[in-house]
N, C-alpha and C positions, 0 to 999 in steps of 0.2 A: 420447680413446682408446676403441676398441671394446672390449666385454667380452661374455663369453658365460657362461651358467649351465650347468654340466656336471654330470651325475649319474654317479657312479662307485660302483657297489654301493649301499651305504646312505647315501652322503655326497653332498650338493650343494655344489658349489664354484663360486666366481666366478673366472673366468680372464680377466685383461686381455690385450689383444693390441695391441701398438704398430703392427705391420705386418700388415694383413689380406691381404697378398700371400703370407704364409706358408701352408703346406698344412694341411689338416684333420689330417694325421698329427701335425704339430707341436702343434696345439691339444690333441689327445688325449694326446700324450706329456706335455705340460705339466700337464694335468689329473691324469694318473696320478701324476706326480712330486709334485704337491701332496697327492694322496690318500695316498701312501706316507709323506710327511712327517708328515701328521696321524696316520696309523695305521701305524707302522713294522712292527707285528706282523702286518699283513694278508697279507704274502707276495704282493702283487699282481704279476702277470706284467709282463714288459717290454712296451713299447708296440708291438712288432712283432706281437704276437698279440692283436689286438683288432678290434672292429668299432665303427663310429660311426654313429649314426642320430639323426634328429630325434625329439624327444619328441612333437611333434604330427604324427600320421600314421605314425610309426615308419619313415619311409623311410630306407634305408641311404645313407650318403655315401661317395663315393670318397675314400680317404685321400690321394690325390695331387692332388686338386682344390685350387685356391686358396680360402682362406676367403672372400674377397670375392666369389667367383663363386657360392657356394652358401649362404652364411649372411648374415644381417643382424644389425646390432648388437642385443644383448640377446636373441638367439635362445637356445633351450633345446635341449641335445643330451644324448644318453645314450651313454656309453662302455661297451661290452660286452666284458669281458675273456674270455680263453680259458676254455672250459668253463662259462662263465656264459651259459645260454640267455637268462635275464632275471633281473636282480636281484630277490630276494624282496621288496624294499621298493619296487620300481618298480610304479606303477599305470598300466595302459595308458591312453593319451590318448583312446581312443574306447571308453568303457564300454559294457557291454551295455545294451540297452533297446529298447523298442518304437519304432516310427516316430513322429516328432512333427511337428506342424505347425511350419513355420518362418515367421518374420516378419522384415521389415526393421526393424532396431533404430535408432530415433531417440534422440539424447541427451535425457536427462530433466533437469529443473531445477525448483526450488521456485518457486511463485508468491510475490509480495510478501505477499499475505494469509497464506499458510502460514508464511512466515518470521516474521511478526509474532506469530502465535499461538504458535509454538515459543519465541520469545524470552520471551513473557509467562509461559508455563508453566515454563520453565527458571528464570526469575527467582524464581518462587514456591518452587521446590525449593532454590535457593541460600539463600533466607531461612530455610527450615526447617533447613538444615544450620548456617547461621550462628548461629541462635538456639538450637541444641542441642535441638530438639524431637524427640520420639519418634514416628516415623512408619514404618509397616511398609514394609520393602524399601528404605528410604532411610537410616535410622539404626538399623535392626534387622536381625536375621537373617531367614531365610525359612522358610515352612512351620511346622514344629514349633518352630523357633527364633525365631518372631516376637516373643517376649518378651525376647530377648537383645539388649540395647542395645550398639551398636558405637561405639567412640570415633572422633572425627572423623579422626584420623590413620590410621585403618584402613579408611576408607570406600572408597577406590580398590581396595585389596586385596580388600575384601568383594565388590565387583562382579566383579573378575577371577576370584576363586575360584568365584563363582556360575557363570560361563560355563564354566570349566574342569571343574568337578565335574559339571555338567549335560550335558557333551559325552560322553554315555555310550551313544550309539546303536550299533547293530550292523547287519550286512547290507551289501548292495551300496550304493554311493553313488547318490544321485539323479543322473540325467544332467545335463550342463551346462544344457540348456534348462529342465529342471525346477527346478534350483537357481536359475537366473536368475529364473524366475517367483516362486519363494519369496522371493527378495530384493526383487523389485519390490513384492510385496504387503506385505512388512514395512515398506518405505520409505513406502508409501501410508498405512499405519496411523500411523506416527510423524509423518508430515507433517500429520496432523490437529490436532496441538498438544495432545493430552490425555495424552501419555506422559511428558513432562518431559525428553525427550531434548534435548541441546544442539544448536545450529545447526551447530557445527563437526563434531560426530560424524555427524550426518545428512548433511552435505555430503560427508564422506569416504565414506559408504556409497553415495551417488549417484555419486561419481567411480568407485568400484569397479564399480558396476552399468554405467555407461557404457563402461568399459574391458572389460566381461565378465570380471572377476576373480571367480570363483565358487567358493565354499567346497565342501569335501568334506562332504557331508551323508548319513550312513547312513540308509537308508529306514525302519529299524525302531527303535522305542523310545518312541514317543509313545502315551500312553493318552488323549490328547485331553481333558484335564481343565483343568489350569492352563495351558491352551494346549498347543501342541506343543513342550514344553520341550526335549527332547533334540535334535530336528532344528534348532530355532532356535538352540540353544546352539552346535551345530556351525557353523551359518551365521555366528554372531557370532565364533566362535573363529578362523575364517579371516580375518575382517576385523581381528582383533587381531594378525595375523601369525603365528598358531600353527596347527598342523595342516597340511592340504593345501589347495591351490586349483587351479583349472583356468582357463586363458585360451586364446584362439585362438592366441596366440603360444607359450605354454609347454607346452600339454597339462597333465597333472597334475604338480605340483611342490610343494615346500615353500612355504607361504603367504607367508613373508617375502620369498622370492626373486621370487615372482610379482608381489607388490605393488611391490617395488623395481624390477622390470623395466618397470613401467608408470608409474614416477615417483610412486608413491603411498606414503603412510606408514601404518603400522598404527594402528588406532584405540586411543586411550588413554582408558579408561572413567572417567567422573566419577560422583559419587553418583547412584544409581538407574538408571544407564544400562544396566548389565548386565541388570537386571530388565526394563527397557524393551525390550531387544532379544530377549528370549526368551518373553515372555508374549503368547499369541495363538494363533489357529487357522489360521495362514497355510499350514502344510503341508497340512492337510486341504483348505483352500479352493484352494490352487494346483493340487493334483492333481485336486480336484473340478472346477475350471474347465476343465481339459483333458478330464476325463471328459465334461462336459456338451457341449463343443465336438465331441468325437469321436462322442458319442452322437447329436447332432443330424445330423452328416454321414452316419452309417451308417443312421439311421432313414429319411431321405428317399431314400437310394439303395436301401434295401431294397424300397421300392415299385416301383422301376424293375426290379430283378432279378426280383421276383415277377411283374410284368407280362410279362416275357419268358418266364418259366417257364409262365405261363398260356397264352401263345400256343403254346409247344411242346407242351403237353399238350392243346391244342385245347379250351380252356375257353371259357366264354361271358362276355360283359361285362354281362349283364343284372343280375347281383347288385350292380352299382355304380350302378344307377339312382338318381338324386338323390332321387326321391320316397321310396324306402326309407329313406335316411339322414336325410331331413328328419323322419322319425317317431322318430328317436333321435339328436338333433342334438348329439352330443359333437363338439367342434371337431376333434379329431384324426381321428375316424372320417369326418367330412364331407370333410376335406381329403384323406385317403388315397383315398377313393372318387373324388374329383375328379381326382386324379393318374392313377388307373387309366383314367378316361374320357378324359383328355387324351392318354394314351399309346396307348390302344386304340380310341378312337372311330372307327367304320368310315367315317362320312361325312367326317370331318376327315382321317383317315389311313387310307386303304384298306389292307386286309390280305388278301393272297391266301391266307394260311393260314386266316384266319377264314372267308373265303368257301368254302373247300374243305370245311368241315364245318358249314355254316350249318344244314342240315336233317338233322342226324344224329339218332339216337334216344336220345341221352343226355338225361335229364330235369333233372339238376342236378349241379354240380361238388362235389368233396370240400371239406371245411371249409378245408383249407389254401389253397385258391384262393378259394372263395366268401366266406370270413370274413376276408380280409386287411384290409379297412377297420376291422373291429372289433378285431382283434388288433394290427395295426400302429398303429391309431389311438390306443389307450390308451398305447402306448409313446411316441408323440409328445406326448400330454398329460402324461405323467409327466415327460418331459424339460423341458417348459415350466414345470411346477411346481417342479422341482429348480433350474432355471436362475434362477428368481426368488429362491430362498433363497440360492443361491451368490452371486449378484450383490449381494444385501443384505449378506451376510457379508463379501464382499471390501471393501465400502465402509463397514464399521463400525469403530469404535474398540474393540479387544478387549484392551486392556492392563489392568493392575492394579498398584497403585491408580491410579485415574483422577485426572488433575490438572485441576482447574477453576480456571483463573487468574482468571476474572471473579468467582468466589465466594471466592477466596482460600483454598481448601482442597483436600485430597486425600481421596478416598473409596474404600475397598476394596469391590469388588463382584465379580460373576461373569461379566463379558462374555467372559472367556477360555474358558468352558466350551464344548466342541465338540458339544453335543447336536444343535443345529440342523443343521449340515452333515452330521453323522454319520448322523442319521435320514434326511435327504434322499438321501444317497449310497447307503445301503442300499436305499432305495426305487428309486433310479435303476437299480441293478444288477438288481433284480427285474423292473422294467419293460422294460428293454432286452434282458434275456436272452430274452424271449419271441420276439424277432425271429429269434434263432438256433434256438429250439425249433421254430417253425413252418417255418423254412427247411430244417432237417434233414429234416422230413417231406416237403417238396417235392422234395428231393434223392432221397429214397427213391422217390417216384413217378416221377421221371425215370429212375432206374436200374432199376426193376422192370418188366419187359416186360409183365406181366399188368395193370399200371396205366397204362403210358405208350403202348403200341402201338409202341414203339421197340425197337431191338436191346438185349438185356440189357447193362446197365452201359455203354450208349452207345458200343459199339465193335463193329466187324465181326470175324468169326472168333473169337467168344467161345469161351473155353477155351484157345485159343492166346494170346489177349489177355484181360486182366482188366479193362481200361478203368477205369471210375470206381468199381470195387468197394471199394477201400480208401480212396479219397478220401471216400466216404460214411462209412466207418468212422471216419475222422478227424473228420468233422463230428459223428458220434454221440459220440465221445470228448469233444470240446470241450463239447457240450451237457450231457453227464453231469457233467463237471467244473464247469460253471457252476451246476448245481443245488446242489452243495455250497457254492460260493462265494456263492450268493445267500442263505445263512443270514445273517440280519442280525447284524452285530458290535455294533451299538448297544444290543442287549438285554442285553449283558454289562456288568458293572461290578466292579472289584476296588479295594478301598480301598488308597490309597497315602499316602506321607508321614506315617506314624504316625497314620493316621486323620484327618489334617487335610484331605486330599483324598479324602473318603469316598464320592464318587460320580463316576464318570468315564464318558466317552462312547465310548471305543475308536474314535474317528473316524479315526485314522491308518490303521487296518486297513480301515475302511469305504471310504476313498478309494482305497487301493491295490487292493483286490479289485474295486471298481467298474471301475477301469481294466482289470484283467485280464479281467473279464467282457466288457467292450466290445471288447477285442482279440479274444477268442474269437468274438464275434458277427461282427466284421469278417471273420475267417478262414472261418467257416461260409458267410457270404454270398459270399465269394470263390469257394468251391467250388461253390455253387449257380450263380453267374454262369458259371463255366467249363462246368458241366454243361448249362445252358440253351443256351449258344452251341454246344456240341457237338450238342445235340438238333436245333438248326436245320439242321445239316448233313444230317440224314436226311430233312428236309422239302423240301430243294431240288429243283427250282428255285423253289418257292413262296417268296414274300417276306412278311415281317411288316410292321408299320407303319413309316413313315419314321423316327420317333425311335428305335424299337427296332432298326432296321437300323443306325442310327448307333452305338448301343451295341455291337452285334455287331461292327461295323467297328473300333471302338476296341479291343475285346478282341483282335481278330485282328491288330492292330498289334504286340502283344507276345506272343501265344500262337497257334501254328498249330493247325489242326484235328488231332484225335486219330485218326490213321490206323491206327497200331499202338502197342503199349505202349512207353512211354519214361519217363524220369525225371520224375515228376510234381511233386515238391516245388517246383522253381523256377517252374512255371506258377502254382501256388497263391500263391506269394510275390509274383510280379509283378502278379497281379490284385488281391491284397490291397493292394499299393502303389497301384494305380489307385483303389481305394475310399478309402484314407487321404488321397490327394491330391485327392479329390472329382472325379476326371476323369469318372466315370460321370454324376455330377450335372451337370457342366458341359456335357456332350454333350446330355443330355435336357432340362435345365431350359428352354432357349429355346423348345422346343416346348410345354412345359407352360404357360409364361407367355403365349405367343402364343395358345394355346387359351383361356386365362383372359381375355385382352384382347379376343379376337375375339367372345366371347359368342355363339357359333354355337348353333343349336338342338341339343338333345341327341339324339344318334343312339340309337334304340331298335330295333335289328334284331329281326326275328321269329326265334324259335328254339324248340325243344321245352321250354326252361326257362321260357317265359312262355305263358300261355293267354289267349285272348280269344274272346268270343262272336261277334265280327264277323269277316268275311273281310277281311283287310288289303288296302288298295289298293296298298301298296308297303311295302318294308322300313322306310320312314321315315314311315309314315302319321301317327303321333301328332305327330311333330315338325312335319310340314307343317300339320296341323290347328291347332297352336299358333301 
């Protein structure tokens, strides 16, 4: 028999359906009937005055459609009664959030080696309980209550109370993708066999992960000390069948219904398992991993955007000469200079724009153009440094107490402390922010006719049209906001848990603000990319290099040239999307790698920015001599 999970105001109801040829109207009426039976005082309206929509996607359903034509067994729907725009208890199935990278999800399973380690560590804990030994978190309370011994018949309740009481987070929930990453990292830690989790419980967690049954996890509440206690407690609460959960089938719904709809049972906690589920730095590192990935993507695309701006502002490539950077060989600086050469090298990729000003009287470019390898370079090196710390953290055991089955003992330690990822993510925010700071100055140069030799604010009929005037203001606002966000959170510490946890990392905030800083950097560079492409319009019919023309063409597939003022926010958003999806990198990278593999002589064109005592034989004299 088919069944459907129906949300009516604050109630979730399971409605069986013997005949799926019945109409959606019948299903809604039956749900309302059951709701009124449970709450006769509710005064619910008659079924004629309602709407029905899917929980996932919020799409309205036609009341006269047959159930079998529009719904599948175990689908989740919302009945909206008259005058109820949306139940106050209903959580939208598509929560707010920044764009995220998506991946194909392959089912996960434990290796035989991991299963054996888990069995051994669990056997040790079972012996501790059986022999009535006093061990922190297993047969005692937590934190300040570490000296309170709990009787064996209360150990299950102890673990459940721990999860419920620690589920005290506030704020918007993590998006489903972020909650999924959080669950993945917690499973990875438990699978190492040092937490004392049972194989049954971990297997249930993996089943929930594979079904994308993801707990409602508020983003705020962790001080990053005994791990991310509040977020991980909310994660565990959903697995226990309490609180809310999200799945592709249900959207947000009560956890017990979501698990039930996927044929899963709530986790029943055994001794120490509640503690095993909530001790660790997994929220810091899950958000940190996303931050590192997005930072990597925007940092390398920043080089491409800046190169295009340099072309529009008629800058020179001489500042990217490899001999200069060999004298200060920071890896990031050297690589950024190489990328500029690969995109702008006149011999490899002739540029009509570059040739048009080859012998101008400009002696040197502004820092925002000339110093890109130095400024962008340190951002790249910062990302590499932070990536190493986050990767180490992801693959570490961060529980407490640690269970060493081979030694036959448990040891309380401090691997749950979030100082490492907290400090690293503060550093990441500071390093990546500079990409936006220098980009905003390049946007100013593009928009300022006294600096660009282009029409003011990159538009004709200035005055009637404002062009990029306020787009630049938006970039300035984002950069200014980043300056506040770059204040490190990890320099703060507040004593918690009655001075038991008397030094904390504040890593949760470090991770969240690093992501916000990176999103702002993406948006500022999206504005610069739009402005640079608009600048190209005023240099036509001249063309830039082949790879940069490809970037221009990519942008023009989603944004048309700025002929007169129009609604600009959608343009910024769609180009932001290009950067998040790494489309700009995908277009330009083949040319960068081809240049790397070709190993062609370095083009060193003559210009007023370089001085030589000899009269050159050709623009490529030195290259030929070599």
